[in-house]
N, C-alpha and C positions, 0 to 999 in steps of 0.2 A: 775527655768530652763525655758528658752524661746525657745530654739531650740534643736532638737534631734541631731544636728550636733556636739554638744559639749559632747555628751554621749559617754563614753568609756566602754568597756567590758573587764573584766579580771577574772581569776579564783579567787574564794574567799580565803581569808586568815583567820587564827584564830582571828586576830584583828577585822575582819568584823562581828563577831558573835553578838555583841550588836546591831548594826544597822540592821542586818538581822532578829534578834529576834523581833525588833520593827516593821519591815515591815510585818513579818509573823503574829504577833498579830493583826496588822491593817487589814490584808487580810482574815484571816481564823479564824472562830469561835471556832475551836477545841482547840485553845490555848488561854484560857481566861485570863491568866496572862502573864506579861512580862517574868517572870522566866520560865514558861512552854514553851513559844515560843522560848526563847534562848536555852533551853534544846533540843527542837525538832530540831532546826537548827544544834546544835552541834552533835546530834546523826547522822545526815546525813553527816556532815563535816568529822567526824572521821571514817565513814564506807567506806571501799574501793570499795563498789559497787555503790557509789554515787559520783557525782562531782557537785559542785555549782559554778556558775559564777555570777558576779554582774555587774549591770549597774550603772555607777557613773560619776561624774564630781567633782573633789575635791572642797570642802570637803564633798560633798553630795553623799549618796548612794540612788538611785532611786528605785531599784528593784533587783530581783535575779531570776535565773532559776536553777532548780535542775534536773539532769539527773540520771537515774539508769540503770545499767546493770541487765537484768532479766535472771534468769535461769543459771547463771554460765559463766565462761570464756572460755569454750571449744566448744561452738556451731559453726557449720559450717555457720549457718545463725543466727548471734547474734540478740537479741531483746533488744532494748533500750526503756525505758519509759521516756518521758518528764513528770517527776513526779510532778513538781510544778513550777508555775510562780507566783511570788508575786511582785506587783508594789505598791509603796506607794500611798495612796489615792489621795494626791495632785498632783500626776504625771500621773494618768491614762488618757488614751485617747490621748497620745502624741507620740505613736509609740514605746515606750520603750520595750514592749513585743515583737514586731516584730524584733527590733534590737537584743534582747537577743536570740531569736530563730535563726535568720539569722547568727549571729556572733559566735554561739556556735556549729553549725552543723559540721563545719570543725574540731574543736578541739575534738568533740565527736567521729567523724570518726577516728581520729588519736588515741584517747584513746582506742577505740575498737581494732584497728590494734596493738597497743602496748601491749595489755593485752590478746589477743586471737590469738594464732598462727594457729588455725584451721579455722579461718574466711575466707570465700570465698571473693567475690568482693563487696557484699552489706550487709547491716544490715537493719533490720526491725525496724521501730519506731512506737510506739503507744503513744497515749495520751487520757486521759478521761476528759470529762467535763459534767456538768449537762446540761440537754436538754434545760433549760431556760437561760443559760449563753450566751447571744447573742454575747457579745464582744469576749469571748474566742472562740466560734465557728467560728466567722469571722477570727480571727487570725490563728487558726489551719487549716482552709480550704486553706489559702495561701500556706502552706507548705505540708500539709497532706490531700489531697482532698477527700480521701475515708473514709466514715463512714462504719466501719466493724462490729460493734456490738452495743448492748445496754444492760445495766445491770440495774436491779431494786434494789435500796438500801433498807436497813432495815428501819423500822418504817415509818415515813412520809417524808423521804428525797426524793428529785426528782430523777428520773432515769438519767442515764448518757450515753452519746454516746462515743464510742471509735473511734477515728480517727487513720488511719494507713497510713504509707508512707515508703519509702526506701531511704537510702543514699548510695552513692558509698564510698567505703573505699579506702584509699591510697594504692598504690602498696605494695606488701609484702616486697619488697627490698628497699623501700624508707625510 
């Protein structure tokens, strides 16, 4: 891939699970085998509280983003978590994460509107990243400029920052 202009974004399909498992295993140490990474992705794909979108240019899949509805479908102020972004190692630093966030905010807002009749005009978005992940912090500050919290993980894992932002939802009648 030479330019991000050729990158497209679409909602993931079941047929994408092998590629997404490969990317997940490449990005996250919690899935140390390909099978466990595919299982992790399938668990999110089939869970109605999650949506996955992919960045691709046929025949390649470069990365994915996973969004999660937090706390149910009836909140007046829905909370969404940008649960995970995975970019294949050979494609990092090319703006694919930015494209994924930017191009999924609208579909995420529509998903909230479609599933939550009680939602007012906005939704809160949160995302966590380790305090030493400079690339992720830079990306998230572009969209969610406020650091709202810090949590300290178990054992010797680094602490994490929580970024927070809001998105406008489509009109209730649209």
